[in-house]
N, C-alpha and C positions, 0 to 999 in steps of 0.2 A: 847236678843241681836239682833241687826239688821244686823250684819255681822259676819261671822265666823272668829275666830282667825287663826294665822299661815297661812295667805293666800298663798296657793301654786301656782305653775305655771304648768298647766293652772288653772283657777279659780276652786275652789273645788265644787264638786257636792254633795248636801245634799242627805242623804238617807243611806241605809245600804250598807257598803262596801262588796266586794266579800269575801267569807269565806277564811281563811288562809289554807295552806296545812296541811297535817297530822302531819309533824314534828313540825310545828309552834303551832298547836293546842295542841300537847302533852306538849310542853314547857309551854303554857298558863295554862294547867291543873295542872302542877306542882306548878306554882305560886298560882293558885286558892286554891289548897290544903293547901299551906302554910298560906294563908290569912284566910282560914276557921279555921285552928288551932289557929291562933291568936284571932279570934272572940270567939271561945270556951273558950280559956284561959282567956279572958277578961270578962267573964260572959254573953256572948251573943251578944255583940255589941262593935264596935270600932268607934272612931270619923272618919268622912269622911276624914279629913286631914291625919289620919294614914293610911286609906285605900289607898289614893292617893300616899302617900309616899311609901308604899309597892309595889304598881303597877309600880311606876317609878324607884325606887332605890334599891329594894331588890338585894343584890349581886348575880350576875350570872343569875338572872331571871327577874329583873325589866326592864322596857322599856329602860331606859338610861344605864342600867348596863349589858345588854346582847349584843350579837354580830350582831343583825339585822341592816341593813342599815336604818338610820333615815332621812338623808338629801338628797335632789336631786330627780330627776325623778324616781329613783329606790326605794326611801324611802317613807316616809309618808307626808312630807312637804318640802318646799324650803325656807330657810332663805335668807336674803338679801346678805350676803357674798358669798353664794353658786351660786348666779346668775352670778358673774363675779367680776372684780377688782374695779368697780366704787365706791361701798359703802365704802369699807375699805379705799380707797384712800381719800375720802372726810372726813371720820372720822379722819384720820391722819392729814389732813389739819386743822381740828378744834382743835385738842389737841396739835399740834406742838407749838403754842405760850405758852401754859402752861408749857410744858416740858422745853422750852428755859428759861422761867422765873425762874424755879426751879433749874436750873444749872446742872452740869455734873453728879451729883449723883441721879438725878430723876429716878424713876422707873415707869413702866407701868404694871398694873395688869388687865388682861382680865379674867372675870368670865365666865366660861363655854365656852370652846374654839371650840365647834362644830367639824368640820372636820379639822380645822387648816387653812382654807382658809383666814379667816380674818387676822390672825397673819402673814401669808405669805405676803400679799399685804401691810398691815400696816407697817411692818418693812422696806420693800423696799421703801415705800413712805417717811417714817420718815428719812431714810438715805438720800434720795434725798433732803429733806428739812433741812438737817443738824440739826436734832432734835432727834437723836437716844437716847433712855433711856439707863441708865447704866445696866438695867436688864429688860427683858420682861418676866413677870411671868404669868403663866396660872393656875388658880384655877379650876381644873376639877375633880369632884368626881368620874367620870366613868373611870375605868382602861382601858376598851376597847376603849373609845374615846381618852384617853391619847395616847394609842399606835398608833391609826390612825393619830393623830396630829403629833406625833413624826416622823412617817414614811414620812408623807407629807413634813414636814419642812426639814428633812434630805435630801430629794430628790430635793427640790426647793430653798433652801436658801444657799448662800455662807457661808463658815465657819465663817466669821466675824459676820454675823447676827445670825447664828445658835448658836454661843457661848453665845449670850445674853439671849437665851430662857431657862426658868427653870419652871418645874412643881411643884406646891406646894400642900401640903396636908392640909394646913390651911392658915389663913390670914398672910400677911407680918408682921413680927415682928423683932425687937421691933419698935421704931419710924422710920418713913420713909416719904419721900416726893415723890409725883408722881400723877398719874392719874389712876382712877378705871373706867373700861368700862364694861358694860353688855348689850348685845343685846339678846333679847328674853330669859331672865333668870327669871325675877320675875314672869312671867306667868306660869312657871313650879314649883314654890314653892308650896309644899303641903298646901292647903288652907282649913281652916274651912268653913263649910256651916252653915247657920242659917235660922230659920224661926220664925214666930210669931204665938202664939196660945193664944187667949184671952188676948192679950197684953203682954204675957210673952215671953221672948227670949228663944228659944229652939235651941239646936245644932243638926244638922243632923249627924246621925251615920249610920253605916252599920251593919246589922244583917243577919240572915239566916232564910229562910222559912223552912217548913217541909221537903222539898226535897233538902236542902242544897244550894239553890240559894241565891245570895245576894239580900237584900231588904233594903229599906230606913226605918230607925227608928229614931224618934225624942226624944231627952232627954233634960231636963233643962240645959241651958248653964251655964258654970262656970262664975265667976265674971269678968274675963278679956274679954271674948267674949261679955257678956251682956253689959258691960260698953262701948265697942267699937261700938256696935249697937246703943246704946243710943246717943253716940257722933254723929253718922251719922244722926240720927233723929233730933238732935238739929240743925245741919247744914242745914237740909232740912226744918226746921221750921214746921215740921209736922210728926206725927208718921207714921211708915210703917204699912200697913194694915195687918190684920190677913190673914195668908196663904201665905204672901209674902216670897220668898225664894231667897237667894243669897249667895255670898261668901264675906269673909272679913278676912283680914290678921292682926290681932292685934299684931302679933309677928314681923311685918315688921320693926319697929324701932330697935329691938334687932338683927335682921338679918343684917341690915345696919351696926350697930356698930360692929358686928362680922366680916363681910367681909372686912371692911376697916382697921381692925386691929389697928396698931399704926400710921395711916396716920396723919401727922402733918400739912403739907401744900400741896395744890394741888387741884384736881378737880375730880368730879364724873360725869359720863355721862351714861345715860340709854336710850335705844331705845327699845320700846315694843309697843304692841297694847293695847288699853284700852280707858278709858273715865275719864274726871273729875268727882268728886264725885256726883254732882247733876245729871249728866246724867247717871252715872253708876247705881245709886239707884233710877232711875225714876220708878214710879209704873207700867209703861207699860212693863218694863223688870222684870217680876214677878217671873222668875225662874232662875235668875242669868245669868252668861255667860259661865259656864263650858261646855266644849265640848270634845269629843274624836276625834282623827284623826287616820285614817288608810288608807294607799295607796291613799292619796290625796282626801279622802272623809271625810266629817264631819258627825258624828253620835251623837245623844243624849243619846245613851245607854252607860253610863259610866261603867257598870258592865260587858260588853261583853269583852272577850278575854284579861284578865289581862296580862300585860307584852308585848302585841303585839300592843297596841294602845297608843298614846300619850294622856294624860289628861292635859287640859290647861284652864286657866281662864284669863280673861282680867285684866288689871292693873288699880287700882284706883290711878290716877296720883295726886290727892289731897293728898291722904295718903302718897304717895312717897315724895311729897314736905314736908309734916309735918315731916316725919321720918328723912329726910336728914337735914332739918333745925334744928331739935331737936338734931342731932349729931354735930351741931356747924358749918354747912356749909351755906354759903349765896346762895340764889336762883340766878341762872344766866340766865335761860330762858327756855321756853317751846314752842314748835312749832311742826307742822306736820313733818314727815320724808321728805316729798317732799321739804318743805321750808328749812329744815336743810341742805339737800344735795345741793340744789341750792345755798344756802348762803355760802356753804363751797366748792365751786369750781366745781360743777358737770359739768357744760358746758365746762370748760377748761379741766377737766380730760377726758371727753368724746372725745373732739377734739384730745387730745394727743394720746389716745388709738386708735382712728380711724386711725391716721397717722401711727401708728406702725402696724396696722393690715395687714395681708398678702394678703387679697383678699376682694372682696365685701361681701362675706358670713360672714367674720369676722366682718366687719363694721356693717352689718345688725344685727348680734347678740348683738353688743354693743349698738346699738340704741334701740333694743328691751329691753335690760337690763335696760337702762335709763328709758324707759317707765314704765316698771314693778315697778321700784323703786319709781316713782313719780306720776303716774296717780291715780286719786281718786278711780277708780274701782279696782285698784291693791293694792300696798302697800302704796301709797303716803299719803293718809289721814287716813287709818286705824291705821298706826303706827305713834307714836309721839316720839320726842326726848326731854329729860329734863336734864338740867345740873345744877351743884352746884360747888362752889369753896370756898376755904379758903386761904387767903394770896396769891392769884393768880387770874388771869383773863383769860377768854376764848378769849377775843378780839371780833372779828366780828361773832363768831359762831352762835349767836342767833338773828342776826339783821333782818332776813327775817321771816315774818309771825308769829309774836308774838301771842300766844294763852293764855297767863297767865291770861287774864281777865275772862277766863272760869273756872278757878280753884276756 
């Protein structure tokens, strides 16, 4: 991979991050022991996807399930909504036409609510646009993050808007109309890893060495993963070389079907970092895109400090397009984050926010936010937006900077 995912502010520095404190290390060791137990119980190795799931989502111990700060300068990375109000306001402008088309019963589903910053701004902007949904649902698996979101929104939303917010334990059921939005979600899905050995597809697993340390172990892939790798090779029109190693999400179509639940009419909008398939599986990227994040540093050591570092992989946007179209949605557009935000009113939202700022320092922060969201060296080109719709239309959301030819 030529650039790290989750671009924080300031730009991440590669290398080994500073060691955590004693309490954090003790926390990590508890999770390490839990994973070691699973490896022993599984006969000596578990799939890397299972290792990643345990690192991120083990209740009370996983990275997203424990209490450490993830977002912002005090955390490990900065997401676009945490920079300020501009990102969420532009997304609201993009989806407002869809919500109006769907009528007063339309719902909005945010997958992975972060700190609640996106929901706060999006609801206020949708109110200003006369496009409020009947319900703003947040599908958030982390109980700790749910509580942070709830506290933030209780403090910052008026009762009318707060009453629309609901936290879900599963997809919206039964049938419903609305919008599904996910920012930096797919990159955190536990992903299988594969490699090629004498032309055979192998799955990367995690075992233990003689001293109990995590080590990479390759085993023959199951039929689903092997078929997915062969599909990639057919699109590349060339086999992947022996020793090539990367990530692949054959379960992505099933995940899409699961999170949209009974969605009948509406739109799907994803913003994440990644590549079209031909670029993702370029032979020059021979060890995939998986990276660890801790305190705004990128590390290649995926086994260090379980539960204390984020594990993340770039998105195959071609696979995302296949999955959503397979779920019955029409492709609406694909562009860089910079193009998406500019095409959905970034200049106007910046001007309005600057006019409301109390001083020059506040205006400067807003201008810096806009730069970080759009500059190629920041989030502007690394992140891309992709949309889909069924019996609804985004309108002008994807008119700027079309990248669909790269898919």
